[in-house]
N, CA, C and O atoms as a GROMACS GRO file, in nm:
protein
  448
    1VAL      N    1   0.053  -0.119  -0.010
    1VAL     CA    2  -0.017   0.000   0.031
    1VAL      C    3   0.103   0.156  -0.024
    1VAL      O    4   0.222   0.144   0.007
    2GLN      N    5   0.083   0.214  -0.059
    2GLN     CA    6   0.147   0.372  -0.067
    2GLN      C    7   0.063   0.435  -0.100
    2GLN      O    8  -0.033   0.407  -0.172
    3LEU      N    9   0.106   0.574  -0.026
    3LEU     CA   10   0.015   0.688  -0.034
    3LEU      C   11   0.091   0.799  -0.051
    3LEU      O   12   0.191   0.831   0.013
    4VAL      N   13   0.024   0.871  -0.167
    4VAL     CA   14   0.122   1.000  -0.238
    4VAL      C   15   0.091   1.126  -0.234
    4VAL      O   16   0.057   1.182  -0.338
    5GLU      N   17   0.098   1.200  -0.105
    5GLU     CA   18   0.011   1.316  -0.106
    5GLU      C   19   0.086   1.436  -0.176
    5GLU      O   20   0.200   1.427  -0.222
    6SER      N   21   0.015   1.540  -0.178
    6SER     CA   22  -0.010   1.669  -0.289
    6SER      C   23  -0.103   1.821  -0.217
    6SER      O   24  -0.206   1.827  -0.151
    7GLY      N   25  -0.008   1.931  -0.269
    7GLY     CA   26  -0.083   2.047  -0.265
    7GLY      C   27  -0.086   2.122  -0.152
    7GLY      O   28  -0.154   2.224  -0.143
    8GLY      N   29  -0.006   2.071  -0.051
    8GLY     CA   30   0.058   2.198   0.000
    8GLY      C   31   0.114   2.305   0.018
    8GLY      O   32   0.167   2.335  -0.089
    9GLY      N   33   0.140   2.412   0.124
    9GLY     CA   34   0.184   2.507   0.051
    9GLY      C   35   0.188   2.626   0.169
    9GLY      O   36   0.163   2.618   0.289
   10LEU      N   37   0.229   2.742   0.087
   10LEU     CA   38   0.222   2.871   0.179
   10LEU      C   39   0.076   2.949   0.171
   10LEU      O   40   0.036   2.917   0.059
   11VAL      N   41  -0.007   3.020   0.219
   11VAL     CA   42  -0.133   3.111   0.174
   11VAL      C   43  -0.149   3.176   0.294
   11VAL      O   44  -0.098   3.137   0.399
   12GLN      N   45  -0.221   3.279   0.282
   12GLN     CA   46  -0.227   3.380   0.375
   12GLN      C   47  -0.321   3.327   0.447
   12GLN      O   48  -0.325   3.204   0.440
   13PRO      N   49  -0.410   3.384   0.525
   13PRO     CA   50  -0.537   3.372   0.601
   13PRO      C   51  -0.613   3.379   0.539
   13PRO      O   52  -0.616   3.475   0.462
   14GLY      N   53  -0.743   3.260   0.535
   14GLY     CA   54  -0.846   3.326   0.423
   14GLY      C   55  -0.850   3.252   0.337
   14GLY      O   56  -0.960   3.199   0.326
   15GLY      N   57  -0.756   3.214   0.247
   15GLY     CA   58  -0.707   3.150   0.116
   15GLY      C   59  -0.737   3.010   0.125
   15GLY      O   60  -0.777   2.973   0.235
   16SER      N   61  -0.730   2.953   0.064
   16SER     CA   62  -0.756   2.788   0.015
   16SER      C   63  -0.665   2.740  -0.041
   16SER      O   64  -0.578   2.796  -0.109
   17LEU      N   65  -0.682   2.594  -0.008
   17LEU     CA   66  -0.586   2.484  -0.081
   17LEU      C   67  -0.670   2.368  -0.096
   17LEU      O   68  -0.771   2.350  -0.027
   18ARG      N   69  -0.622   2.271  -0.203
   18ARG     CA   70  -0.663   2.134  -0.217
   18ARG      C   71  -0.514   2.032  -0.148
   18ARG      O   72  -0.394   2.059  -0.142
   19LEU      N   73  -0.568   1.951  -0.120
   19LEU     CA   74  -0.434   1.842  -0.059
   19LEU      C   75  -0.525   1.713  -0.168
   19LEU      O   76  -0.644   1.700  -0.197
   20SER      N   77  -0.412   1.641  -0.202
   20SER     CA   78  -0.460   1.504  -0.294
   20SER      C   79  -0.374   1.417  -0.246
   20SER      O   80  -0.258   1.450  -0.217
   21CYS      N   81  -0.413   1.314  -0.234
   21CYS     CA   82  -0.386   1.156  -0.189
   21CYS      C   83  -0.395   1.072  -0.299
   21CYS      O   84  -0.499   1.061  -0.364
   22VAL      N   85  -0.280   1.005  -0.327
   22VAL     CA   86  -0.312   0.865  -0.477
   22VAL      C   87  -0.301   0.800  -0.399
   22VAL      O   88  -0.240   0.838  -0.298
   23ALA      N   89  -0.354   0.667  -0.408
   23ALA     CA   90  -0.348   0.512  -0.338
   23ALA      C   91  -0.372   0.488  -0.471
   23ALA      O   92  -0.425   0.532  -0.574
   24SER      N   93  -0.280   0.353  -0.399
   24SER     CA   94  -0.204   0.208  -0.452
   24SER      C   95  -0.188   0.160  -0.416
   24SER      O   96  -0.117   0.189  -0.320
   25GLY      N   97  -0.232   0.004  -0.434
   25GLY     CA   98  -0.172  -0.130  -0.420
   25GLY      C   99  -0.304  -0.173  -0.318
   25GLY      O  100  -0.291  -0.236  -0.213
   26PHE      N  101  -0.380  -0.145  -0.351
   26PHE     CA  102  -0.539  -0.217  -0.250
   26PHE      C  103  -0.641  -0.169  -0.328
   26PHE      O  104  -0.582  -0.095  -0.406
   27THR      N  105  -0.752  -0.166  -0.355
   27THR     CA  106  -0.902  -0.172  -0.375
   27THR      C  107  -0.932  -0.045  -0.341
   27THR      O  108  -1.019  -0.004  -0.264
   28PHE      N  109  -0.862   0.006  -0.396
   28PHE     CA  110  -0.915   0.172  -0.290
   28PHE      C  111  -1.068   0.206  -0.281
   28PHE      O  112  -1.104   0.263  -0.178
   29SER      N  113  -1.172   0.175  -0.386
   29SER     CA  114  -1.331   0.246  -0.354
   29SER      C  115  -1.359   0.115  -0.270
   29SER      O  116  -1.436   0.053  -0.343
   30ARG      N  117  -1.341   0.047  -0.166
   30ARG     CA  118  -1.361  -0.044  -0.081
   30ARG      C  119  -1.329  -0.016   0.053
   30ARG      O  120  -1.357  -0.082   0.153
   31TYR      N  121  -1.275   0.075   0.045
   31TYR     CA  122  -1.243   0.168   0.160
   31TYR      C  123  -1.250   0.302   0.209
   31TYR      O  124  -1.277   0.396   0.136
   32ALA      N  125  -1.221   0.314   0.361
   32ALA     CA  126  -1.266   0.457   0.402
   32ALA      C  127  -1.094   0.478   0.383
   32ALA      O  128  -0.998   0.402   0.367
   33MET      N  129  -1.118   0.647   0.395
   33MET     CA  130  -0.980   0.683   0.368
   33MET      C  131  -0.957   0.835   0.506
   33MET      O  132  -1.060   0.892   0.545
   34ASN      N  133  -0.877   0.861   0.537
   34ASN     CA  134  -0.846   0.966   0.622
   34ASN      C  135  -0.758   1.064   0.580
   34ASN      O  136  -0.666   1.035   0.504
   35TRP      N  137  -0.782   1.213   0.634
   35TRP     CA  138  -0.724   1.299   0.668
   35TRP      C  139  -0.665   1.330   0.797
   35TRP      O  140  -0.746   1.372   0.879
   36TYR      N  141  -0.533   1.320   0.839
   36TYR     CA  142  -0.454   1.348   0.958
   36TYR      C  143  -0.409   1.485   0.940
   36TYR      O  144  -0.403   1.529   0.825
   37ARG      N  145  -0.367   1.577   1.065
   37ARG     CA  146  -0.279   1.653   1.092
   37ARG      C  147  -0.173   1.668   1.189
   37ARG      O  148  -0.201   1.621   1.300
   38GLN      N  149  -0.105   1.699   1.182
   38GLN     CA  150   0.041   1.704   1.291
   38GLN      C  151   0.060   1.850   1.348
   38GLN      O  152   0.179   1.842   1.316
   39ALA      N  153   0.052   1.970   1.402
   39ALA     CA  154   0.101   2.070   1.419
   39ALA      C  155   0.262   2.075   1.483
   39ALA      O  156   0.263   1.959   1.525
   40SER      N  157   0.324   2.100   1.499
   40SER     CA  158   0.475   2.126   1.564
   40SER      C  159   0.391   2.142   1.712
   40SER      O  160   0.283   2.189   1.748
   41GLY      N  161   0.543   2.051   1.796
   41GLY     CA  162   0.467   2.012   1.920
   41GLY      C  163   0.367   1.922   2.012
   41GLY      O  164   0.360   1.882   2.128
   42LYS      N  165   0.280   1.913   1.868
   42LYS     CA  166   0.141   1.867   1.924
   42LYS      C  167   0.116   1.718   1.894
   42LYS      O  168   0.187   1.651   1.820
   43GLU      N  169   0.009   1.672   1.960
   43GLU     CA  170  -0.012   1.515   1.886
   43GLU      C  171  -0.126   1.506   1.734
   43GLU      O  172  -0.238   1.554   1.717
   44ARG      N  173  -0.069   1.452   1.676
   44ARG     CA  174  -0.133   1.434   1.565
   44ARG      C  175  -0.277   1.369   1.557
   44ARG      O  176  -0.307   1.249   1.565
   45GLU      N  177  -0.381   1.508   1.533
   45GLU     CA  178  -0.494   1.525   1.522
   45GLU      C  179  -0.589   1.444   1.413
   45GLU      O  180  -0.543   1.457   1.300
   46LEU      N  181  -0.708   1.366   1.418
   46LEU     CA  182  -0.786   1.363   1.248
   46LEU      C  183  -0.902   1.420   1.234
   46LEU      O  184  -0.997   1.418   1.312
   47VAL      N  185  -0.889   1.474   1.126
   47VAL     CA  186  -0.902   1.608   1.063
   47VAL      C  187  -1.066   1.545   0.989
   47VAL      O  188  -1.171   1.593   1.030
   48ALA      N  189  -1.064   1.461   0.904
   48ALA     CA  190  -1.145   1.386   0.830
   48ALA      C  191  -1.150   1.288   0.811
   48ALA      O  192  -1.044   1.229   0.834
   49THR      N  193  -1.306   1.172   0.741
   49THR     CA  194  -1.272   1.107   0.737
   49THR      C  195  -1.396   1.101   0.608
   49THR      O  196  -1.494   1.173   0.594
   50ILE      N  197  -1.348   0.987   0.523
   50ILE     CA  198  -1.487   0.941   0.434
   50ILE      C  199  -1.444   0.854   0.416
   50ILE      O  200  -1.326   0.828   0.394
   51SER      N  201  -1.612   0.733   0.431
   51SER     CA  202  -1.626   0.593   0.362
   51SER      C  203  -1.648   0.600   0.301
   51SER      O  204  -1.711   0.690   0.246
   52TRP      N  205  -1.592   0.461   0.252
   52TRP     CA  206  -1.641   0.385   0.109
   52TRP      C  207  -1.720   0.461   0.042
   52TRP      O  208  -1.696   0.530  -0.056
   53LEU      N  209  -1.848   0.440   0.119
   53LEU     CA  210  -1.955   0.488   0.049
   53LEU      C  211  -2.007   0.668   0.002
   53LEU      O  212  -2.098   0.717  -0.064
   54GLY      N  213  -1.851   0.735   0.103
   54GLY     CA  214  -1.859   0.851   0.041
   54GLY      C  215  -1.952   0.962   0.174
   54GLY      O  216  -2.010   1.064   0.135
   55ARG      N  217  -1.953   0.930   0.292
   55ARG     CA  218  -1.975   0.968   0.386
   55ARG      C  219  -1.888   1.022   0.424
   55ARG      O  220  -1.777   0.977   0.394
   56SER      N  221  -1.900   1.163   0.522
   56SER     CA  222  -1.767   1.239   0.576
   56SER      C  223  -1.822   1.258   0.697
   56SER      O  224  -1.941   1.272   0.722
   57THR      N  225  -1.732   1.258   0.771
   57THR     CA  226  -1.702   1.337   0.908
   57THR      C  227  -1.614   1.388   0.938
   57THR      O  228  -1.502   1.355   0.897
   58TYR      N  229  -1.643   1.515   1.043
   58TYR     CA  230  -1.464   1.600   0.994
   58TYR      C  231  -1.469   1.672   1.212
   58TYR      O  232  -1.560   1.701   1.288
   59VAL      N  233  -1.307   1.667   1.224
   59VAL     CA  234  -1.353   1.721   1.380
   59VAL      C  235  -1.400   1.892   1.373
   59VAL      O  236  -1.360   1.962   1.280
   60ALA      N  237  -1.450   1.922   1.436
   60ALA     CA  238  -1.540   2.015   1.476
   60ALA      C  239  -1.487   2.167   1.432
   60ALA      O  240  -1.570   2.237   1.372
   61SER      N  241  -1.336   2.231   1.461
   61SER     CA  242  -1.254   2.325   1.425
   61SER      C  243  -1.271   2.351   1.270
   61SER      O  244  -1.242   2.459   1.220
   62VAL      N  245  -1.328   2.227   1.187
   62VAL     CA  246  -1.297   2.262   1.056
   62VAL      C  247  -1.395   2.205   1.000
   62VAL      O  248  -1.402   2.172   0.882
   63LYS      N  249  -1.502   2.186   1.114
   63LYS     CA  250  -1.643   2.174   0.985
   63LYS      C  251  -1.668   2.330   0.899
   63LYS      O  252  -1.599   2.429   0.924
   64GLY      N  253  -1.769   2.329   0.808
   64GLY     CA  254  -1.812   2.447   0.709
   64GLY      C  255  -1.725   2.511   0.660
   64GLY      O  256  -1.738   2.627   0.622
   65ARG      N  257  -1.564   2.404   0.649
   65ARG     CA  258  -1.447   2.512   0.590
   65ARG      C  259  -1.382   2.423   0.514
   65ARG      O  260  -1.298   2.459   0.431
   66PHE      N  261  -1.418   2.286   0.536
   66PHE     CA  262  -1.317   2.170   0.462
   66PHE      C  263  -1.367   2.117   0.451
   66PHE      O  264  -1.463   2.094   0.524
   67THR      N  265  -1.323   2.035   0.314
   67THR     CA  266  -1.447   1.950   0.213
   67THR      C  267  -1.382   1.863   0.213
   67THR      O  268  -1.269   1.896   0.176
   68ILE      N  269  -1.398   1.647   0.261
   68ILE     CA  270  -1.284   1.598   0.214
   68ILE      C  271  -1.432   1.515   0.069
   68ILE      O  272  -1.554   1.505   0.070
   69SER      N  273  -1.345   1.486  -0.010
   69SER     CA  274  -1.410   1.405  -0.113
   69SER      C  275  -1.326   1.308  -0.183
   69SER      O  276  -1.205   1.328  -0.182
   70ARG      N  277  -1.370   1.208  -0.242
   70ARG     CA  278  -1.297   1.106  -0.306
   70ARG      C  279  -1.308   1.074  -0.480
   70ARG      O  280  -1.412   1.110  -0.535
   71HIS      N  281  -1.236   1.028  -0.536
   71HIS     CA  282  -1.254   1.019  -0.692
   71HIS      C  283  -1.244   0.853  -0.688
   71HIS      O  284  -1.128   0.812  -0.696
   72ASN      N  285  -1.315   0.783  -0.680
   72ASN     CA  286  -1.263   0.638  -0.720
   72ASN      C  287  -1.202   0.595  -0.836
   72ASN      O  288  -1.144   0.487  -0.833
   73ASN      N  289  -1.206   0.660  -0.940
   73ASN     CA  290  -1.159   0.600  -1.075
   73ASN      C  291  -1.003   0.605  -1.075
   73ASN      O  292  -0.919   0.525  -1.115
   74LEU      N  293  -0.994   0.744  -1.006
   74LEU     CA  294  -0.814   0.843  -1.003
   74LEU      C  295  -0.732   0.725  -0.852
   74LEU      O  296  -0.613   0.693  -0.850
   75ASN      N  297  -0.832   0.684  -0.747
   75ASN     CA  298  -0.772   0.626  -0.678
   75ASN      C  299  -0.694   0.757  -0.615
   75ASN      O  300  -0.574   0.783  -0.620
   76THR      N  301  -0.824   0.847  -0.542
   76THR     CA  302  -0.744   0.956  -0.494
   76THR      C  303  -0.860   1.017  -0.391
   76THR      O  304  -0.983   1.015  -0.404
   77VAL      N  305  -0.797   1.060  -0.306
   77VAL     CA  306  -0.877   1.124  -0.250
   77VAL      C  307  -0.849   1.260  -0.208
   77VAL      O  308  -0.728   1.277  -0.222
   78PHE      N  309  -0.919   1.388  -0.153
   78PHE     CA  310  -0.904   1.507  -0.144
   78PHE      C  311  -0.916   1.573  -0.021
   78PHE      O  312  -0.972   1.516   0.072
   79LEU      N  313  -0.870   1.687  -0.010
   79LEU     CA  314  -0.926   1.780   0.124
   79LEU      C  315  -0.922   1.908   0.073
   79LEU      O  316  -0.816   1.970   0.072
   80GLN      N  317  -1.043   1.964   0.024
   80GLN     CA  318  -1.068   2.062  -0.017
   80GLN      C  319  -1.054   2.225   0.148
   80GLN      O  320  -1.155   2.244   0.216
   81MET      N  321  -0.979   2.275   0.164
   81MET     CA  322  -0.943   2.350   0.276
   81MET      C  323  -0.945   2.514   0.228
   81MET      O  324  -0.855   2.558   0.156
   82ASP      N  325  -1.076   2.615   0.283
   82ASP     CA  326  -1.108   2.716   0.232
   82ASP      C  327  -1.116   2.776   0.402
   82ASP      O  328  -1.117   2.719   0.511
   83ASN      N  329  -1.121   2.907   0.361
   83ASN     CA  330  -1.070   3.024   0.480
   83ASN      C  331  -1.040   2.983   0.564
   83ASN      O  332  -1.103   2.955   0.666
   84LEU      N  333  -0.878   2.964   0.522
   84LEU     CA  334  -0.729   2.868   0.623
   84LEU      C  335  -0.729   2.998   0.703
   84LEU      O  336  -0.752   3.112   0.664
   85LYS      N  337  -0.689   2.938   0.862
   85LYS     CA  338  -0.679   3.011   0.946
   85LYS      C  339  -0.521   2.967   0.982
   85LYS      O  340  -0.456   2.872   0.937
   86PRO      N  341  -0.481   3.072   1.079
   86PRO     CA  342  -0.300   3.022   1.098
   86PRO      C  343  -0.290   2.905   1.187
   86PRO      O  344  -0.186   2.840   1.199
   87GLU      N  345  -0.430   2.872   1.267
   87GLU     CA  346  -0.377   2.784   1.328
   87GLU      C  347  -0.436   2.575   1.295
   87GLU      O  348  -0.449   2.471   1.359
   88ASP      N  349  -0.449   2.623   1.164
   88ASP     CA  350  -0.471   2.540   1.045
   88ASP      C  351  -0.316   2.483   0.980
   88ASP      O  352  -0.312   2.398   0.892
   89THR      N  353  -0.185   2.548   1.042
   89THR     CA  354  -0.082   2.518   0.977
   89THR      C  355   0.025   2.396   1.042
   89THR      O  356   0.087   2.412   1.147
   90ALA      N  357   0.032   2.290   0.968
   90ALA     CA  358   0.062   2.194   1.063
   90ALA      C  359   0.108   2.095   0.915
   90ALA      O  360   0.117   2.142   0.801
   91VAL      N  361   0.130   1.966   0.946
   91VAL     CA  362   0.196   1.884   0.884
   91VAL      C  363   0.069   1.796   0.775
   91VAL      O  364   0.051   1.910   0.732
   92TYR      N  365   0.011   1.743   0.727
   92TYR     CA  366  -0.130   1.666   0.674
   92TYR      C  367  -0.062   1.555   0.598
   92TYR      O  368   0.036   1.535   0.526
   93TYR      N  369  -0.149   1.503   0.642
   93TYR     CA  370  -0.099   1.341   0.614
   93TYR      C  371  -0.252   1.268   0.536
   93TYR      O  372  -0.360   1.324   0.520
   94CYS      N  373  -0.221   1.156   0.505
   94CYS     CA  374  -0.308   1.109   0.423
   94CYS      C  375  -0.335   0.934   0.525
   94CYS      O  376  -0.242   0.866   0.569
   95ASN      N  377  -0.430   0.912   0.534
   95ASN     CA  378  -0.415   0.791   0.626
   95ASN      C  379  -0.528   0.666   0.514
   95ASN      O  380  -0.591   0.681   0.409
   96GLN      N  381  -0.514   0.593   0.574
   96GLN     CA  382  -0.561   0.429   0.485
   96GLN      C  383  -0.585   0.306   0.667
   96GLN      O  384  -0.505   0.224   0.712
   97PRO      N  385  -0.679   0.333   0.706
   97PRO     CA  386  -0.669   0.291   0.871
   97PRO      C  387  -0.715   0.096   0.845
   97PRO      O  388  -0.645   0.032   0.924
   98GLU      N  389  -0.770   0.038   0.796
   98GLU     CA  390  -0.738  -0.095   0.774
   98GLU      C  391  -0.572  -0.147   0.751
   98GLU      O  392  -0.524  -0.240   0.817
   99PHE      N  393  -0.503  -0.080   0.661
   99PHE     CA  394  -0.416  -0.103   0.643
   99PHE      C  395  -0.275  -0.069   0.748
   99PHE      O  396  -0.177  -0.139   0.774
  100GLY      N  397  -0.309   0.051   0.787
  100GLY     CA  398  -0.232   0.120   0.877
  100GLY      C  399  -0.083   0.213   0.819
  100GLY      O  400   0.024   0.240   0.873
  101SER      N  401  -0.167   0.254   0.630
  101SER     CA  402  -0.068   0.330   0.614
  101SER      C  403  -0.032   0.463   0.614
  101SER      O  404  -0.125   0.537   0.648
  102TRP      N  405   0.058   0.513   0.592
  102TRP     CA  406   0.023   0.642   0.545
  102TRP      C  407   0.136   0.721   0.526
  102TRP      O  408   0.251   0.688   0.557
  103GLY      N  409   0.098   0.835   0.470
  103GLY     CA  410   0.157   0.913   0.318
  103GLY      C  411   0.275   0.949   0.417
  103GLY      O  412   0.285   0.912   0.534
  104GLN      N  413   0.400   1.061   0.315
  104GLN     CA  414   0.481   1.133   0.352
  104GLN      C  415   0.468   1.228   0.468
  104GLN      O  416   0.526   1.234   0.576
  105GLY      N  417   0.364   1.309   0.407
  105GLY     CA  418   0.287   1.441   0.454
  105GLY      C  419   0.307   1.538   0.355
  105GLY      O  420   0.414   1.526   0.295
  106THR      N  421   0.224   1.645   0.316
  106THR     CA  422   0.261   1.766   0.326
  106THR      C  423   0.237   1.914   0.400
  106THR      O  424   0.126   1.945   0.442
  107GLN      N  425   0.307   1.970   0.406
  107GLN     CA  426   0.313   2.123   0.507
  107GLN      C  427   0.233   2.215   0.384
  107GLN      O  428   0.244   2.252   0.267
  108VAL      N  429   0.104   2.222   0.554
  108VAL     CA  430   0.068   2.321   0.492
  108VAL      C  431   0.099   2.460   0.602
  108VAL      O  432   0.084   2.446   0.724
  109THR      N  433   0.136   2.567   0.552
  109THR     CA  434   0.118   2.698   0.638
  109THR      C  435   0.024   2.797   0.593
  109THR      O  436  -0.009   2.827   0.478
  110VAL      N  437  -0.015   2.847   0.718
  110VAL     CA  438  -0.114   2.958   0.696
  110VAL      C  439  -0.074   3.124   0.785
  110VAL      O  440  -0.120   3.161   0.894
  111SER      N  441   0.006   3.184   0.711
  111SER     CA  442   0.053   3.308   0.757
  111SER      C  443   0.000   3.409   0.654
  111SER      O  444  -0.062   3.404   0.548
  112SER      N  445   0.058   3.510   0.739
  112SER     CA  446   0.075   3.660   0.644
  112SER      C  447   0.153   3.683   0.651
  112SER      O  448   0.192   3.785   0.594
   0.00000   0.00000   0.00000
């Protein structure tokens, strides 16, 4: 199982970014996917989950600002992040829970 994230970067407060995670090595459409984040000096936090049926859940701090989605034909899960805040600054990781697989992470920095 391999997960490869992309799409991070530096953005001003109020801006947007879209993260992508391309998965391989398993039947992507049959499994849930997660996005986690880890800020410097803090524990890793579950941000959003999408089930194999496409149902999504979010941590309270990102509800209404972040949207998780999946494109099964592309084996890709996305995290659309809008109205970003400085406290969203972290390394964001893609995760497949059943296989316990993680991507390498992508840095998101929200700063003016």
